C-alpha positions, 0 to 999 in steps of 0.5 A, a space after each residue: 500500500 502507498 504509505 500515508 506519509 506521502 499524503 500531504 499532512 496535516 490536511 485542512 480541517 474536514 467539516 461535516 454537518 455537525 463536526 470538524 475533523 482536524 489535527 490534534 492540538 495541545 488543548 486536546 490532551 485532557 480529552 485524550 487522557 479521558 478517552 484512554 482512561 475511560 472504562 466505558 470506552 475500553 470495555 471491548 478494547 482490553 480495559 482502560 489505561 491507568 490515568 496516572 500513567 497517562 498523565 506522565 506518558 501522553 505527549 503535550 500534543 497527542 495523536 499527531 500522525 497522518 490519518 489521525 483526526 480529532 473529532 470536534 463538536 462545538 469547539 470541544 474534542 469528543 473523540 478521534 478517528 484514524 485511517 492508518 496502514 495495517 501492518 503485514 504481520 497482524 492477523 487478518 489482512 485482506 491482501 497478501 501484501 497487507 495493502 489495506 488500511 484500518 479504520 479505528 475510532 474512540 468517542 467519549 461516552 457523552 457523545 454516544 448515541 447521537 450519530 457522531 461516529 457514523 458522521 465522522 467515520 464516513 468523512 474520514 473514509 471519504 478523505 481516505 478514498 480521495 487521498 489513496 484511491 482504490 485502497 481497501 479499509 478494514 475494521 475490527 470489533 468484537 461481535 459483542 460490541 453491538 454499537 460497533 457492529 451497527 456502525 460497521 454495517 451503516 458505513 458499508 463494511 462487509 464481513 470478511 471473517 470472524 476469529 477468536 482473540 483476547 478470549 472473545 469473538 472478533 469480527 473483521 469487515 472490509 470497506 472498498 471505495 466505490 469508483 464511478 464508471 469512467 
């Protein structure tokens, strides 16, 4: 897969109907720590990280890398979404050369249930399809995570496989951008 590093970064903020997807700033640090320390956010992600360790280890401006967006609502960070290169050695690549990307997202619990995840992820996928046309995107979630399973379906991911990992059934879906006929 073409590296995300070749994509001009940071990109101009992406504006949706209600949200702004933008590069991380120092003012986002507290919300990053909250995301990573939240037991609710990490129910299906192996559990939260220790807040005191996060206070020591999270950089002044966290999450600054190509494909990683802060999701802002009314001037405040409510989550993150990332489309990043998937490493070849990780289980479940859809291409033998690992020529795909992976969509991941985290939202603060107070932002759940309002459609922000679908709006932000759709905008990130549209950006990615324009930046690296034709590259498929995968998404992983536990089958027990009903919210993520619904989001995957809403975004147009189709099941590729299920497997056991971390003592739970995992679901892998693939999203391929639709290229209009020439």
